[in-house]
N, CA, C and O atoms as a GROMACS GRO file, in nm:
protein
  512
    1UNK      N    1  -0.304  -0.108  -3.626
    1UNK     CA    2  -0.350  -0.210  -3.534
    1UNK      C    3  -0.254  -0.222  -3.416
    1UNK      O    4  -0.298  -0.225  -3.301
    2UNK      N    5  -0.124  -0.229  -3.443
    2UNK     CA    6  -0.027  -0.244  -3.336
    2UNK      C    7  -0.029  -0.122  -3.244
    2UNK      O    8  -0.011  -0.135  -3.123
    3UNK      N    9  -0.051  -0.004  -3.302
    3UNK     CA   10  -0.053   0.118  -3.220
    3UNK      C   11  -0.175   0.120  -3.128
    3UNK      O   12  -0.165   0.166  -3.014
    4UNK      N   13  -0.290   0.071  -3.177
    4UNK     CA   14  -0.408   0.072  -3.092
    4UNK      C   15  -0.394  -0.028  -2.978
    4UNK      O   16  -0.442  -0.002  -2.867
    5UNK      N   17  -0.329  -0.141  -3.001
    5UNK     CA   18  -0.306  -0.237  -2.893
    5UNK      C   19  -0.211  -0.175  -2.790
    5UNK      O   20  -0.232  -0.189  -2.670
    6UNK      N   21  -0.107  -0.107  -2.838
    6UNK     CA   22  -0.013  -0.040  -2.750
    6UNK      C   23  -0.084   0.070  -2.670
    6UNK      O   24  -0.062   0.084  -2.550
    7UNK      N   25  -0.168   0.147  -2.737
    7UNK     CA   26  -0.241   0.256  -2.672
    7UNK      C   27  -0.335   0.201  -2.564
    7UNK      O   28  -0.346   0.258  -2.455
    8UNK      N   29  -0.402   0.092  -2.595
    8UNK     CA   30  -0.491   0.029  -2.496
    8UNK      C   31  -0.410  -0.020  -2.376
    8UNK      O   32  -0.450   0.000  -2.262
    9UNK      N   33  -0.297  -0.083  -2.401
    9UNK     CA   34  -0.212  -0.133  -2.292
    9UNK      C   35  -0.161  -0.021  -2.204
    9UNK      O   36  -0.161  -0.034  -2.081
   10UNK      N   37  -0.118   0.088  -2.264
   10UNK     CA   38  -0.069   0.203  -2.186
   10UNK      C   39  -0.184   0.264  -2.106
   10UNK      O   40  -0.166   0.300  -1.990
   11UNK      N   41  -0.301   0.276  -2.166
   11UNK     CA   42  -0.418   0.332  -2.097
   11UNK      C   43  -0.456   0.248  -1.976
   11UNK      O   44  -0.485   0.302  -1.869
   12UNK      N   45  -0.456   0.116  -1.992
   12UNK     CA   46  -0.489   0.027  -1.880
   12UNK      C   47  -0.386   0.042  -1.768
   12UNK      O   48  -0.422   0.045  -1.651
   13UNK      N   49  -0.258   0.051  -1.805
   13UNK     CA   50  -0.153   0.066  -1.703
   13UNK      C   51  -0.168   0.197  -1.627
   13UNK      O   52  -0.153   0.200  -1.505
   14UNK      N   53  -0.199   0.305  -1.697
   14UNK     CA   54  -0.216   0.435  -1.632
   14UNK      C   55  -0.338   0.434  -1.541
   14UNK      O   56  -0.332   0.480  -1.428
   15UNK      N   57  -0.449   0.381  -1.591
   15UNK     CA   58  -0.571   0.376  -1.509
   15UNK      C   59  -0.551   0.286  -1.388
   15UNK      O   60  -0.601   0.317  -1.280
   16UNK      N   61  -0.482   0.177  -1.403
   16UNK     CA   62  -0.455   0.087  -1.291
   16UNK      C   63  -0.371   0.154  -1.184
   16UNK      O   64  -0.399   0.139  -1.065
   17UNK      N   65  -0.269   0.227  -1.225
   17UNK     CA   66  -0.183   0.297  -1.129
   17UNK      C   67  -0.260   0.408  -1.059
   17UNK      O   68  -0.244   0.428  -0.938
   18UNK      N   69  -0.343   0.479  -1.133
   18UNK     CA   70  -0.424   0.586  -1.074
   18UNK      C   71  -0.523   0.528  -0.975
   18UNK      O   72  -0.542   0.585  -0.868
   19UNK      N   73  -0.586   0.418  -1.007
   19UNK     CA   74  -0.681   0.353  -0.917
   19UNK      C   75  -0.613   0.305  -0.790
   19UNK      O   76  -0.670   0.317  -0.682
   20UNK      N   77  -0.493   0.252  -0.802
   20UNK     CA   78  -0.420   0.204  -0.685
   20UNK      C   79  -0.387   0.321  -0.593
   20UNK      O   80  -0.401   0.310  -0.471
   21UNK      N   81  -0.343   0.434  -0.650
   21UNK     CA   82  -0.312   0.551  -0.568
   21UNK      C   83  -0.438   0.604  -0.501
   21UNK      O   84  -0.434   0.643  -0.385
   22UNK      N   85  -0.550   0.605  -0.573
   22UNK     CA   86  -0.675   0.654  -0.516
   22UNK      C   87  -0.717   0.564  -0.401
   22UNK      O   88  -0.769   0.613  -0.300
   23UNK      N   89  -0.696   0.433  -0.414
   23UNK     CA   90  -0.733   0.338  -0.309
   23UNK      C   91  -0.646   0.358  -0.186
   23UNK      O   92  -0.692   0.335  -0.074
   24UNK      N   93  -0.520   0.400  -0.204
   24UNK     CA   94  -0.429   0.422  -0.093
   24UNK      C   95  -0.468   0.544  -0.013
   24UNK      O   96  -0.442   0.550   0.108
   25UNK      N   97  -0.528   0.641  -0.076
   25UNK     CA   98  -0.571   0.761  -0.007
   25UNK      C   99  -0.463   0.868  -0.001
   25UNK      O  100  -0.348   0.845  -0.038
   26UNK      N  101  -0.504   0.983   0.046
   26UNK     CA  102  -0.419   1.101   0.057
   26UNK      C  103  -0.409   1.138   0.205
   26UNK      O  104  -0.504   1.189   0.264
   27UNK      N  105  -0.294   1.112   0.264
   27UNK     CA  106  -0.275   1.135   0.407
   27UNK      C  107  -0.292   1.282   0.443
   27UNK      O  108  -0.340   1.314   0.552
   28UNK      N  109  -0.253   1.373   0.354
   28UNK     CA  110  -0.270   1.516   0.380
   28UNK      C  111  -0.417   1.551   0.390
   28UNK      O  112  -0.458   1.624   0.480
   29UNK      N  113  -0.497   1.500   0.298
   29UNK     CA  114  -0.642   1.521   0.306
   29UNK      C  115  -0.699   1.451   0.429
   29UNK      O  116  -0.794   1.500   0.490
   30UNK      N  117  -0.642   1.337   0.466
   30UNK     CA  118  -0.685   1.265   0.584
   30UNK      C  119  -0.661   1.343   0.712
   30UNK      O  120  -0.737   1.330   0.808
   31UNK      N  121  -0.555   1.426   0.714
   31UNK     CA  122  -0.528   1.510   0.831
   31UNK      C  123  -0.643   1.608   0.853
   31UNK      O  124  -0.680   1.638   0.966
   32UNK      N  125  -0.698   1.658   0.743
   32UNK     CA  126  -0.813   1.749   0.753
   32UNK      C  127  -0.934   1.674   0.807
   32UNK      O  128  -1.006   1.727   0.892
   33UNK      N  129  -0.957   1.554   0.759
   33UNK     CA  130  -1.069   1.473   0.809
   33UNK      C  131  -1.049   1.441   0.956
   33UNK      O  132  -1.145   1.442   1.033
   34UNK      N  133  -0.925   1.414   0.997
   34UNK     CA  134  -0.896   1.377   1.135
   34UNK      C  135  -0.931   1.490   1.233
   34UNK      O  136  -0.951   1.464   1.352
   35UNK      N  137  -0.938   1.613   1.186
   35UNK     CA  138  -0.976   1.724   1.274
   35UNK      C  139  -1.112   1.699   1.340
   35UNK      O  140  -1.138   1.750   1.448
   36UNK      N  141  -1.198   1.622   1.274
   36UNK     CA  142  -1.328   1.586   1.332
   36UNK      C  143  -1.311   1.493   1.451
   36UNK      O  144  -1.402   1.479   1.533
   37UNK      N  145  -1.196   1.428   1.461
   37UNK     CA  146  -1.170   1.325   1.563
   37UNK      C  147  -1.091   1.378   1.683
   37UNK      O  148  -1.086   1.312   1.786
   38UNK      N  149  -1.030   1.496   1.669
   38UNK     CA  150  -0.933   1.542   1.768
   38UNK      C  151  -0.994   1.577   1.904
   38UNK      O  152  -0.920   1.585   2.002
   39UNK      N  153  -1.122   1.598   1.912
   39UNK     CA  154  -1.182   1.624   2.044
   39UNK      C  155  -1.170   1.500   2.132
   39UNK      O  156  -1.167   1.511   2.254
   40UNK      N  157  -1.164   1.383   2.070
   40UNK     CA  158  -1.163   1.257   2.146
   40UNK      C  159  -1.038   1.173   2.128
   40UNK      O  160  -1.007   1.091   2.215
   41UNK      N  161  -0.964   1.190   2.019
   41UNK     CA  162  -0.852   1.101   1.987
   41UNK      C  163  -0.726   1.177   1.950
   41UNK      O  164  -0.731   1.290   1.902
   42UNK      N  165  -0.612   1.113   1.973
   42UNK     CA  166  -0.483   1.156   1.920
   42UNK      C  167  -0.426   1.041   1.838
   42UNK      O  168  -0.464   0.925   1.858
   43UNK      N  169  -0.337   1.074   1.748
   43UNK     CA  170  -0.274   0.969   1.667
   43UNK      C  171  -0.122   0.971   1.683
   43UNK      O  172  -0.055   0.874   1.648
   44UNK      N  173  -0.068   1.080   1.735
   44UNK     CA  174   0.077   1.096   1.739
   44UNK      C  175   0.140   1.055   1.872
   44UNK      O  176   0.261   1.071   1.890
   45UNK      N  177   0.061   1.003   1.965
   45UNK     CA  178   0.115   0.956   2.093
   45UNK      C  179   0.022   0.848   2.149
   45UNK      O  180  -0.086   0.823   2.095
   46UNK      N  181   0.064   0.787   2.257
   46UNK     CA  182  -0.018   0.684   2.321
   46UNK      C  183  -0.111   0.742   2.427
   46UNK      O  184  -0.166   0.667   2.508
   47UNK      N  185  -0.130   0.871   2.428
   47UNK     CA  186  -0.214   0.938   2.528
   47UNK      C  187  -0.363   0.916   2.494
   47UNK      O  188  -0.408   0.948   2.385
   48UNK      N  189  -0.436   0.862   2.590
   48UNK     CA  190  -0.580   0.847   2.574
   48UNK      C  191  -0.648   0.979   2.609
   48UNK      O  192  -0.602   1.052   2.697
   49UNK      N  193  -0.755   1.007   2.542
   49UNK     CA  194  -0.838   1.122   2.574
   49UNK      C  195  -0.975   1.067   2.612
   49UNK      O  196  -0.984   0.967   2.684
   50UNK      N  197  -1.080   1.129   2.564
   50UNK     CA  198  -1.215   1.075   2.582
   50UNK      C  199  -1.224   0.939   2.512
   50UNK      O  200  -1.291   0.847   2.560
   51UNK      N  201  -1.155   0.928   2.399
   51UNK     CA  202  -1.143   0.803   2.325
   51UNK      C  203  -1.000   0.754   2.334
   51UNK      O  204  -0.911   0.828   2.377
   52UNK      N  205  -0.976   0.631   2.293
   52UNK     CA  206  -0.840   0.577   2.300
   52UNK      C  207  -0.748   0.641   2.197
   52UNK      O  208  -0.792   0.692   2.095
   53UNK      N  209  -0.618   0.638   2.228
   53UNK     CA  210  -0.519   0.682   2.131
   53UNK      C  211  -0.530   0.596   2.006
   53UNK      O  212  -0.554   0.476   2.014
   54UNK      N  213  -0.514   0.657   1.892
   54UNK     CA  214  -0.516   0.584   1.766
   54UNK      C  215  -0.374   0.560   1.714
   54UNK      O  216  -0.354   0.515   1.601
   55UNK      N  217  -0.275   0.592   1.799
   55UNK     CA  218  -0.136   0.565   1.764
   55UNK      C  219  -0.118   0.413   1.755
   55UNK      O  220  -0.139   0.342   1.852
   56UNK      N  221  -0.078   0.365   1.638
   56UNK     CA  222  -0.057   0.223   1.619
   56UNK      C  223  -0.185   0.142   1.608
   56UNK      O  224  -0.185   0.021   1.634
   57UNK      N  225  -0.294   0.207   1.571
   57UNK     CA  226  -0.423   0.137   1.565
   57UNK      C  227  -0.427   0.028   1.458
   57UNK      O  228  -0.494  -0.073   1.475
   58UNK      N  229  -0.355   0.048   1.347
   58UNK     CA  230  -0.357  -0.051   1.240
   58UNK      C  231  -0.294  -0.181   1.289
   58UNK      O  232  -0.179  -0.184   1.333
   59UNK      N  233  -0.372  -0.288   1.282
   59UNK     CA  234  -0.326  -0.418   1.326
   59UNK      C  235  -0.355  -0.446   1.473
   59UNK      O  236  -0.328  -0.556   1.522
   60UNK      N  237  -0.411  -0.348   1.543
   60UNK     CA  238  -0.442  -0.366   1.685
   60UNK      C  239  -0.575  -0.438   1.701
   60UNK      O  240  -0.671  -0.411   1.628
   61UNK      N  241  -0.581  -0.529   1.796
   61UNK     CA  242  -0.706  -0.595   1.830
   61UNK      C  243  -0.797  -0.492   1.895
   61UNK      O  244  -0.753  -0.415   1.981
   62UNK      N  245  -0.923  -0.489   1.855
   62UNK     CA  246  -1.020  -0.394   1.908
   62UNK      C  247  -1.032  -0.408   2.059
   62UNK      O  248  -1.028  -0.518   2.114
   63UNK      N  249  -1.048  -0.292   2.124
   63UNK     CA  250  -1.072  -0.292   2.268
   63UNK      C  251  -0.953  -0.322   2.355
   63UNK      O  252  -0.969  -0.368   2.468
   64UNK      N  253  -0.831  -0.296   2.304
   64UNK     CA  254  -0.713  -0.339   2.379
   64UNK      C  255  -0.610  -0.230   2.407
   64UNK      O  256  -0.505  -0.262   2.463
   65UNK      N  257  -0.634  -0.104   2.373
   65UNK     CA  258  -0.531  -0.003   2.401
   65UNK      C  259  -0.516   0.014   2.552
   65UNK      O  260  -0.616   0.036   2.621
   66UNK      N  261  -0.394   0.004   2.604
   66UNK     CA  262  -0.371   0.010   2.748
   66UNK      C  263  -0.426   0.139   2.811
   66UNK      O  264  -0.412   0.248   2.755
   67UNK      N  265  -0.488   0.123   2.926
   67UNK     CA  266  -0.532   0.237   3.004
   67UNK      C  267  -0.664   0.298   2.961
   67UNK      O  268  -0.708   0.396   3.021
   68UNK      N  269  -0.729   0.242   2.859
   68UNK     CA  270  -0.857   0.297   2.816
   68UNK      C  271  -0.969   0.201   2.856
   68UNK      O  272  -0.958   0.080   2.836
   69UNK      N  273  -1.075   0.255   2.911
   69UNK     CA  274  -1.189   0.173   2.952
   69UNK      C  275  -1.289   0.166   2.835
   69UNK      O  276  -1.368   0.258   2.814
   70UNK      N  277  -1.284   0.057   2.763
   70UNK     CA  278  -1.372   0.035   2.648
   70UNK      C  279  -1.509  -0.013   2.694
   70UNK      O  280  -1.527  -0.062   2.806
   71UNK      N  281  -1.604   0.001   2.604
   71UNK     CA  282  -1.737  -0.056   2.629
   71UNK      C  283  -1.724  -0.209   2.627
   71UNK      O  284  -1.635  -0.262   2.560
   72UNK      N  285  -1.811  -0.278   2.699
   72UNK     CA  286  -1.810  -0.424   2.692
   72UNK      C  287  -1.824  -0.475   2.548
   72UNK      O  288  -1.767  -0.578   2.512
   73UNK      N  289  -1.900  -0.403   2.467
   73UNK     CA  290  -1.920  -0.445   2.328
   73UNK      C  291  -1.789  -0.441   2.249
   73UNK      O  292  -1.764  -0.529   2.168
   74UNK      N  293  -1.706  -0.338   2.272
   74UNK     CA  294  -1.579  -0.326   2.200
   74UNK      C  295  -1.482  -0.432   2.248
   74UNK      O  296  -1.410  -0.491   2.167
   75UNK      N  297  -1.478  -0.458   2.377
   75UNK     CA  298  -1.391  -0.563   2.430
   75UNK      C  299  -1.432  -0.698   2.371
   75UNK      O  300  -1.346  -0.776   2.330
   76UNK      N  301  -1.561  -0.724   2.368
   76UNK     CA  302  -1.611  -0.849   2.312
   76UNK      C  303  -1.576  -0.862   2.164
   76UNK      O  304  -1.538  -0.970   2.118
   77UNK      N  305  -1.589  -0.752   2.090
   77UNK     CA  306  -1.555  -0.754   1.947
   77UNK      C  307  -1.409  -0.795   1.928
   77UNK      O  308  -1.377  -0.874   1.840
   78UNK      N  309  -1.321  -0.740   2.011
   78UNK     CA  310  -1.180  -0.777   2.004
   78UNK      C  311  -1.158  -0.923   2.040
   78UNK      O  312  -1.080  -0.993   1.974
   79UNK      N  313  -1.225  -0.968   2.144
   79UNK     CA  314  -1.213  -1.108   2.185
   79UNK      C  315  -1.263  -1.203   2.077
   79UNK      O  316  -1.216  -1.316   2.066
   80UNK      N  317  -1.359  -1.155   1.997
   80UNK     CA  318  -1.414  -1.237   1.889
   80UNK      C  319  -1.334  -1.223   1.759
   80UNK      O  320  -1.372  -1.281   1.657
   81UNK      N  321  -1.224  -1.147   1.763
   81UNK     CA  322  -1.135  -1.142   1.648
   81UNK      C  323  -1.131  -1.014   1.568
   81UNK      O  324  -1.064  -1.009   1.465
   82UNK      N  325  -1.200  -0.910   1.612
   82UNK     CA  326  -1.195  -0.783   1.537
   82UNK      C  327  -1.058  -0.719   1.554
   82UNK      O  328  -1.017  -0.684   1.665
   83UNK      N  329  -0.989  -0.704   1.443
   83UNK     CA  330  -0.859  -0.639   1.438
   83UNK      C  331  -0.871  -0.523   1.341
   83UNK      O  332  -0.931  -0.536   1.234
   84UNK      N  333  -0.815  -0.408   1.378
   84UNK     CA  334  -0.828  -0.289   1.294
   84UNK      C  335  -0.734  -0.296   1.174
   84UNK      O  336  -0.614  -0.272   1.185
   85UNK      N  337  -0.793  -0.329   1.061
   85UNK     CA  338  -0.725  -0.325   0.932
   85UNK      C  339  -0.806  -0.232   0.844
   85UNK      O  340  -0.904  -0.172   0.889
   86UNK      N  341  -0.767  -0.219   0.718
   86UNK     CA  342  -0.836  -0.126   0.628
   86UNK      C  343  -0.987  -0.154   0.622
   86UNK      O  344  -1.068  -0.062   0.635
   87UNK      N  345  -1.023  -0.279   0.602
   87UNK     CA  346  -1.165  -0.314   0.584
   87UNK      C  347  -1.244  -0.290   0.712
   87UNK      O  348  -1.354  -0.234   0.707
   88UNK      N  349  -1.191  -0.331   0.826
   88UNK     CA  350  -1.262  -0.314   0.953
   88UNK      C  351  -1.277  -0.166   0.987
   88UNK      O  352  -1.383  -0.123   1.030
   89UNK      N  353  -1.169  -0.089   0.967
   89UNK     CA  354  -1.178   0.054   0.995
   89UNK      C  355  -1.276   0.123   0.900
   89UNK      O  356  -1.351   0.212   0.941
   90UNK      N  357  -1.276   0.082   0.774
   90UNK     CA  358  -1.369   0.141   0.676
   90UNK      C  359  -1.513   0.120   0.723
   90UNK      O  360  -1.592   0.214   0.723
   91UNK      N  361  -1.546  -0.002   0.762
   91UNK     CA  362  -1.681  -0.030   0.811
   91UNK      C  363  -1.713   0.050   0.937
   91UNK      O  364  -1.821   0.108   0.948
   92UNK      N  365  -1.619   0.052   1.030
   92UNK     CA  366  -1.641   0.121   1.157
   92UNK      C  367  -1.656   0.271   1.136
   92UNK      O  368  -1.746   0.333   1.192
   93UNK      N  369  -1.567   0.330   1.056
   93UNK     CA  370  -1.573   0.474   1.034
   93UNK      C  371  -1.700   0.515   0.959
   93UNK      O  372  -1.749   0.626   0.976
   94UNK      N  373  -1.751   0.426   0.878
   94UNK     CA  374  -1.876   0.455   0.807
   94UNK      C  375  -1.993   0.458   0.904
   94UNK      O  376  -2.080   0.545   0.894
   95UNK      N  377  -1.996   0.362   0.997
   95UNK     CA  378  -2.107   0.356   1.093
   95UNK      C  379  -2.063   0.279   1.218
   95UNK      O  380  -2.082   0.158   1.227
   96UNK      N  381  -2.003   0.351   1.314
   96UNK     CA  382  -1.950   0.283   1.434
   96UNK      C  383  -2.054   0.198   1.506
   96UNK      O  384  -2.023   0.086   1.548
   97UNK      N  385  -2.174   0.247   1.522
   97UNK     CA  386  -2.275   0.175   1.599
   97UNK      C  387  -2.331   0.054   1.523
   97UNK      O  388  -2.390  -0.035   1.584
   98UNK      N  389  -2.311   0.050   1.394
   98UNK     CA  390  -2.351  -0.068   1.317
   98UNK      C  391  -2.242  -0.174   1.324
   98UNK      O  392  -2.270  -0.292   1.337
   99UNK      N  393  -2.116  -0.131   1.314
   99UNK     CA  394  -2.003  -0.225   1.315
   99UNK      C  395  -1.988  -0.289   1.453
   99UNK      O  396  -1.966  -0.410   1.463
  100UNK      N  397  -1.999  -0.209   1.559
  100UNK     CA  398  -1.986  -0.260   1.696
  100UNK      C  399  -2.106  -0.210   1.775
  100UNK      O  400  -2.103  -0.102   1.834
  101UNK      N  401  -2.211  -0.289   1.774
  101UNK     CA  402  -2.332  -0.250   1.847
  101UNK      C  403  -2.300  -0.241   1.995
  101UNK      O  404  -2.254  -0.338   2.056
  102UNK      N  405  -2.324  -0.124   2.054
  102UNK     CA  406  -2.293  -0.102   2.194
  102UNK      C  407  -2.165  -0.025   2.217
  102UNK      O  408  -2.126  -0.003   2.332
  103UNK      N  409  -2.097   0.018   2.109
  103UNK     CA  410  -1.978   0.102   2.126
  103UNK      C  411  -2.018   0.230   2.196
  103UNK      O  412  -2.130   0.278   2.179
  104UNK      N  413  -1.928   0.286   2.275
  104UNK     CA  414  -1.960   0.412   2.339
  104UNK      C  415  -1.915   0.532   2.256
  104UNK      O  416  -1.928   0.646   2.299
  105UNK      N  417  -1.862   0.507   2.136
  105UNK     CA  418  -1.824   0.617   2.049
  105UNK      C  419  -1.951   0.685   1.999
  105UNK      O  420  -2.037   0.622   1.938
  106UNK      N  421  -1.961   0.815   2.026
  106UNK     CA  422  -2.082   0.890   1.992
  106UNK      C  423  -2.084   0.938   1.848
  106UNK      O  424  -2.190   0.975   1.797
  107UNK      N  425  -1.970   0.939   1.781
  107UNK     CA  426  -1.961   0.989   1.644
  107UNK      C  427  -2.048   0.907   1.551
  107UNK      O  428  -2.043   0.784   1.553
  108UNK      N  429  -2.128   0.975   1.470
  108UNK     CA  430  -2.223   0.906   1.381
  108UNK      C  431  -2.155   0.833   1.265
  108UNK      O  432  -2.209   0.735   1.213
  109UNK      N  433  -2.038   0.879   1.225
  109UNK     CA  434  -1.968   0.814   1.114
  109UNK      C  435  -1.943   0.909   0.999
  109UNK      O  436  -1.997   1.019   0.993
  110UNK      N  437  -1.860   0.864   0.907
  110UNK     CA  438  -1.827   0.939   0.786
  110UNK      C  439  -1.902   0.878   0.669
  110UNK      O  440  -1.902   0.756   0.653
  111UNK      N  441  -1.965   0.959   0.589
  111UNK     CA  442  -2.042   0.907   0.477
  111UNK      C  443  -1.964   0.907   0.346
  111UNK      O  444  -1.993   0.828   0.256
  112UNK      N  445  -1.865   0.994   0.335
  112UNK     CA  446  -1.788   1.008   0.212
  112UNK      C  447  -1.676   0.904   0.209
  112UNK      O  448  -1.587   0.905   0.294
  113UNK      N  449  -1.679   0.814   0.112
  113UNK     CA  450  -1.580   0.707   0.100
  113UNK      C  451  -1.438   0.763   0.083
  113UNK      O  452  -1.343   0.706   0.135
  114UNK      N  453  -1.425   0.874   0.011
  114UNK     CA  454  -1.292   0.935  -0.007
  114UNK      C  455  -1.239   0.985   0.126
  114UNK      O  456  -1.119   0.972   0.153
  115UNK      N  457  -1.324   1.042   0.210
  115UNK     CA  458  -1.281   1.087   0.343
  115UNK      C  459  -1.231   0.969   0.426
  115UNK      O  460  -1.130   0.979   0.495
  116UNK      N  461  -1.302   0.858   0.419
  116UNK     CA  462  -1.261   0.739   0.493
  116UNK      C  463  -1.127   0.687   0.443
  116UNK      O  464  -1.038   0.655   0.522
  117UNK      N  465  -1.112   0.678   0.312
  117UNK     CA  466  -0.986   0.632   0.252
  117UNK      C  467  -0.872   0.722   0.293
  117UNK      O  468  -0.764   0.675   0.329
  118UNK      N  469  -0.894   0.853   0.288
  118UNK     CA  470  -0.790   0.949   0.325
  118UNK      C  471  -0.758   0.943   0.475
  118UNK      O  472  -0.642   0.955   0.514
  119UNK      N  473  -0.859   0.926   0.557
  119UNK     CA  474  -0.837   0.915   0.701
  119UNK      C  475  -0.755   0.790   0.734
  119UNK      O  476  -0.665   0.796   0.818
  120UNK      N  477  -0.785   0.680   0.670
  120UNK     CA  478  -0.708   0.557   0.692
  120UNK      C  479  -0.562   0.579   0.649
  120UNK      O  480  -0.471   0.533   0.718
  121UNK      N  481  -0.540   0.646   0.538
  121UNK     CA  482  -0.403   0.677   0.493
  121UNK      C  483  -0.332   0.762   0.598
  121UNK      O  484  -0.214   0.741   0.626
  122UNK      N  485  -0.403   0.859   0.655
  122UNK     CA  486  -0.344   0.944   0.760
  122UNK      C  487  -0.309   0.862   0.883
  122UNK      O  488  -0.200   0.878   0.939
  123UNK      N  489  -0.399   0.775   0.926
  123UNK     CA  490  -0.371   0.691   1.042
  123UNK      C  491  -0.250   0.602   1.019
  123UNK      O  492  -0.168   0.582   1.109
  124UNK      N  493  -0.240   0.548   0.899
  124UNK     CA  494  -0.126   0.462   0.866
  124UNK      C  495   0.005   0.541   0.869
  124UNK      O  496   0.106   0.495   0.922
  125UNK      N  497   0.002   0.661   0.811
  125UNK     CA  498   0.123   0.741   0.800
  125UNK      C  499   0.165   0.801   0.934
  125UNK      O  500   0.284   0.812   0.961
  126UNK      N  501   0.071   0.839   1.018
  126UNK     CA  502   0.103   0.914   1.137
  126UNK      C  503   0.089   0.836   1.266
  126UNK      O  504   0.121   0.888   1.374
  127UNK      N  505   0.042   0.715   1.258
  127UNK     CA  506   0.019   0.638   1.380
  127UNK      C  507   0.118   0.526   1.402
  127UNK      O  508   0.085   0.427   1.468
  128UNK      N  509   0.237   0.539   1.350
  128UNK     CA  510   0.336   0.430   1.365
  128UNK      C  511   0.413   0.442   1.492
  128UNK      O  512   0.500   0.359   1.520
   0.00000   0.00000   0.00000
C-alpha cells in the first residue's frame, strides 16, 4: 500500500514537470517555426521590415513599436489594452484577423498549438 501511494506521488510529480516543460515550449523548434515569419519580421534587432520588429514584443502594448506604421485597428487594440503576453500572442498567432479585426498582417495563422507554444518560447528567448 505504501509503495503504491509513493509510486502515484512520483508519477504525478513527473507528469506535472513534463507538462510544465511542454507548456513552456521548445525555443529551438520555435526557431524553425519563425522561418515562416522572417519575410516580414526580425526578432534579434529593432529593425522594422514589412512588419514590425518582434524584438522585445513580450509585454509590449500592441501597435506601439517605434517607426512602424500600424493599421488603425492594431493601434486601437493597443489603446484598448492589448498587451502581448502568452495568451494574447497565442490567440493572435492562431488567427490574426480574428484577434485584431482590420490588422494588416496577411499571414493566415498557425493551426498547430505546439508550433505556437514553441514560437512563443523562441520569441521570449531571442527577443530580449
